[in-house]
Residue, then its C-alpha position, 0 to 999 in steps of 0.5 A: m260146375l254143370d247142372g245135374t238137373q239138365r239131361k243135355n249136360l250128361k253123356h256116356g263117360v262123364s264123371v259125376a257125383i250121384v246120390l243113391k236112393q238109400d243115401q237121399e236122407s243123408g245126402k251122401l254122394t257117390d262118385g263115378i262115371v256115367r254108363d247109362i242115362l235113365t231119365n228120358s225127360a230133358t230136365h228133372p228137379h231132383g237130378i237126372k237118374v243115371r247108372l254108373m260103370s259100377g252098376e250103382v243107380g242114382r240122381v246126378k248132383e254134380i258134374y265134373 
């Protein structure tokens, strides 16, 4: 499984599991397809922030 803290592992159309802002405490994951990569830096300790095709925004925890 690829690391969701590395921007280079992500691109448009990749299947991922993200944690939404409101789910950060529970750790509940939301599956979807990457539409936009919102984090500009190469890495982020909590996961790269993306927007899914559904419009939901969160940090990547798993890349499929």
